N, C-alpha and C positions, 0 to 999 in steps of 0.2 A: 217852286221850284229852288228856290235858294239854298233851303235843305238840301235836295238831290244835289246840288252841287258841290255841297260842304261833302256830304257822305263820299264825292267822288275825289275830290282832292283827298281827304283821310286817306284813303285807298292807295292813291297813286305815291303819295309821301311814303305809306308803311312798305310798298315795293320796293320802292328807294331805297329803302333802309334796306331791306332785306336782301339786296341788288350790291349795295357799296359792303354789306357785313361778309355776303359769301365773297368778293374778291379779296378783301381785307385779308382773310382766314385762309386764300390757298399759297398751300407751300411751292416755295420755289424749286425746280430739280435737281438733286444734288450732282455736283460736276461727277464725271468718271475720275478715276485714280490715275495718277499722272503717272505715267514709267519712267522711271530711272533711265535715263538717256547718257550717250558716252557723246561728249564734246569734242569734235576732230577739228576746229577751228583752232590756227596757230593765233599764239600771241606773240606780243610785239616782246614784251615781258613776265617773266614770272612773278608773281606773288609772294614777297620775301615774306610774308607774313605768317605763311604756311606752317601747322603745329608742325612736321616734317624738319623743317629749316633748322640748322645750327644757330645758336645769337652768340655772340659775343660779352651777353649781360654778365659783369662784375660785380653785380651786388652781391651781399652775403645778412641773412637776415638775422643771423644770431650776432654782430656786432664783432669787435676785438679784433687783436690781431689773432688770435688762434684759431677764432670763427674764419677769418678769412684763410690762414692754411688748409684747414678742413676741406673749405670749396675748393679752394686751389689745387689739393692733394684728390680732389674728385674728379677734378675735370683735367688732370694730368691721368687720372686712371682712365678717362674716358677716350682720351685720347691714343693712348695705346691701346687697347682694346680695339680701337678702328683703324688701327693701322699706321699711326701717325707715323714713327718711326721708320718705315718703308716707304709712305707715300711722299713725303719730303724730310728725308734721311737729314740734310745738312742743318735744314732750320729746326726739325725736333734736333738736334744733337745742342744747336744755338741757344735753346730753352733748358735743356739739361744742365746744360755748363750754368746758366744764370740761377735755375732751380736751387743747384749745389754751392753755389756761391751765396744765394740769400740765406740758405738754409744750416749755414755753417757761420752769419753774420747775423747784423742786430738787423733786420729787413724792415722797412716802413709799408704802410698800405698801400702808402703808391705806386712802391714797386711789385708787392705783391701783384694786387689789381690787374698791373698791366701784364705781369707773367703770365696770369690765370689766363686772360684776354686771347695770349698768345697759343694756349693750349687748344684754347676754343676754336681758335680760327686754324688749328693745324686737324682740330680732330674734322673741320668742316671741310678742309681740303682732302680729307682721306677720305671720307664719306661720300665728296663728288665723284674722286676717283672711282671709289670700289659701284659707283650707280651707273658712271659711265662704260665701266664695262660690263656689266648686267643687261644695260641699253644696247650694248654693240653684240654682246651672244643671242640677244632674244630678237637683234634687227629691228628695234622698238624708233630710231631714230627719228624717220620718217612720218611718224605719227605727229611729229612737233619739232620740224629740222631747220625750223631759223632760232629758235631758244635751243637747243643739241646745238646748234653751230658755235653762237655765242656761251653759251657753257664750257665748252671743248676749246674753244679761241683762250678764255681767263685758266684754266687747266696748263694748257701748254705755257703761256707766259709764265706762270708760278714755277713751273719746272726748269724752263730753260731760265729764267732772273731769280740767281743767286744772292744776290745782294739786296731785294725789294725794302724795302723800308718794314717793317710789321704791321705798322697801322694800316699800308696798301696794302699790304699780304694780306691781311686778315677780311676786308671791305671784298677783294678779290674772292677771296676763299671760300665765302658767305653766298657773295652773286653766284658763283658755279655751283655748290652744292642747291641753291633753289634753283637754279637753270635745270640739274639734272632730275631736280628730285620732281619737277612740272610734265618734263620729259618721261621719266620714268611712271610716273601714274597713268598719263595721259596713253602711252603704249600699253600699260598693261588693260587699263581698262578694257579698249579698245578690241586687244589681242582675248581676255576673257569673254569677251561677246560674242565677237567669233566660233570660239571655240564652244561654245555655253550651243551656240548652233549647230553646231557639229556632232555635240553629244546628242542633242533633242532627235536630230538624224539618225545617227545610230542605235538607239533608243527604239525607233519607229522598224528599222529592221531586224532588231531582237524581237520585239514583239510579233513580226509577222512569224517568225518560227517556234514562235509559247513558249520563251525561253522562260517568263515568272511563272511557268510551273513544272518544266522539267530542272528551271536550274535557279532557283526559287531563293532561296538564300545568298547568289553571288549576285543576283538580279537585284534584290533589297538593296545591296549594302552601296551598289552602285545608284540608285536611285538614293539613299539617304548622300552620297559623297555630291549628288548636284544640286540635293538642297541645301546642304550644307554651302554649296558655292555660291546659292543665291542668297543668305544670309550674308556671307562675305563681301560679296558686289556692292549689296545696299549699304552695307555698314561702314563702305569704305578703305576695301582690305581688298584691292582688286588681283594682287600678290596670290592671297589665299583664294579665289574666287574660280582665276585661272587654274593653279593645282588639282583646284578641286572637277572642276569642270573636265579636266584633261584627262584622271582619272576616272571619272566617270565615261567619257567618250573611250575610249582605250579597253573601258570594262566591257560596255554595251559590244563592242565591234569583237572583241575575242569571244564573247558569249555564242552571238552570232554564227561566227564562223564554226567555231565546236559543234554547235548543236544541228548547223547546216551540213556538216560534214557528217554527224551519223547518223541525220537522216537520209541522205541520199548511201550510208553503206545501207542501212536498211532497205531503200526501196528497191536495191541492187540485188539485196539477198530476197526482194519477193519475185522478183521479176526471174530471178537463179531458179527458184520455187516452182513456180508458175511452168517453165522450160521441163522440170523434173516430172511435172505432177501430166503436164501432156505428154510425155514421153510414156511412162508406166502408162494411162489411161490407151495408148495405142498398143504396149503391150498388153496387156489384158485383153484388147479386141483380137487381138490377132489368136491370142492363147485359147480362147472362146472357140474361134475356128476353127484350129487347130485338134482341142480338145476339148469339145463341150462335156456339160458337167451333166446335160439334164436332167432328171425329174429323182434321179436318186441323190437320198440323203450324201454327206460328203462328212466325212470325220473332219470335226474341227473346224466344223460352220455348223452354227444352229440355226433351227429353222427361224423361219422370216419374221413368224407370231412369237417365238422366245422372248417374256419379257427379262432383259438380263438385269435392269438396274431397278431399285426403290425408289418409288417419287419423290421429289425432294420435296424438304419441309420448310417453306419461307416466313414461318411464324415470326423469327426472330430476326429478320432482316434489316427492320429498320433500325433496332441497336445495336448490330454489326455495321453499320457506314461509318468511312472513315472518310475525314475531309483531305483530298488529298492538296488540297494548298498548301498545307503546311510542311508536308513530306511527302515530297513528288521525287519519284526515282529517275535520278540520272537519266539521260537522253541514250549513253551508252550502253548500260544496265538492259535499257526497255531492245536497242538492236539485238544483244546476246539472246536476251528470252526471246525475241520473234526467230529469230536463226534455230536456236535449238529446241524449238515447236514444230519448225518447219520438215526440217532434217528427220524429228522423229517422225515426225508422220511420211514422209518418204518413204523413210526403209521402211514401215510398217505396211504401204503398200507394194514396195519391192517384195518384201518378203513372202507375200500371199504370188 
């Protein structure tokens, strides 16, 4: 009896061990991929550490006066390229006067670093104004209205106050640029997502009239543009994404309009042909009533059993097959061929 109980206990423990092993080896389900979404919430203040923000870093990696001069000249060039001379002409002229003074004298490191910071601030201000213009032209302010208003107020203050100290000008210019960067990116991402949806809808309409067959090369180009837009979107390039999505959307819309028009033209030609065939049949019936042919042979008309054509040989058909997915005839050419075939058939009927 004891031996039997030991055997039963051993079996129970073995089963429990197997159950624990099987439970421990069960894999957890993999999480579904997370879609990259646009955050449309309004933040109280932009992230001033964004990689797009202009900073006033005045450090120099090479050291010495010569190295500082090199970095100063580079920053000055960047400010000019950004349009600082037009964005803040008075402040830029003051910086240029200081630049010429130091260039002709014995400049200290402190003076050069301070001037470099002024050029960095001028570049930041020019960038902020340029971004504001783009935001206004695209109507993107509403995507982050509070931050847009704050940045706009800073830009207006720097435009109106000509005697603002350099340090204050620098901090407010950098803040304005950070604000406009945040608004522009939020707006472009939201706008790109909207246009992406419109491009998908336009592609579906193009598919409904088989544009991928009749206009394959153009269709594929717009598909590739759409895919590039997706790549730009996930790599934090919303402006590039918007450009590609817009190209795809407009391309699919144009294809749909052109192919639909060609199809309508072909359908109209077919309907017209039906009317002409019906008229010709009516004429033939009336001719049989007026002048029946009877059973006598008529010159130019072969007997019913006469073999006019040799039998076709289809033994080479397999090797002659053509893949039209690569070289499809444009819809306009198909319409012309349909019309020519119909007209030739009708002319032959009327000639009889």
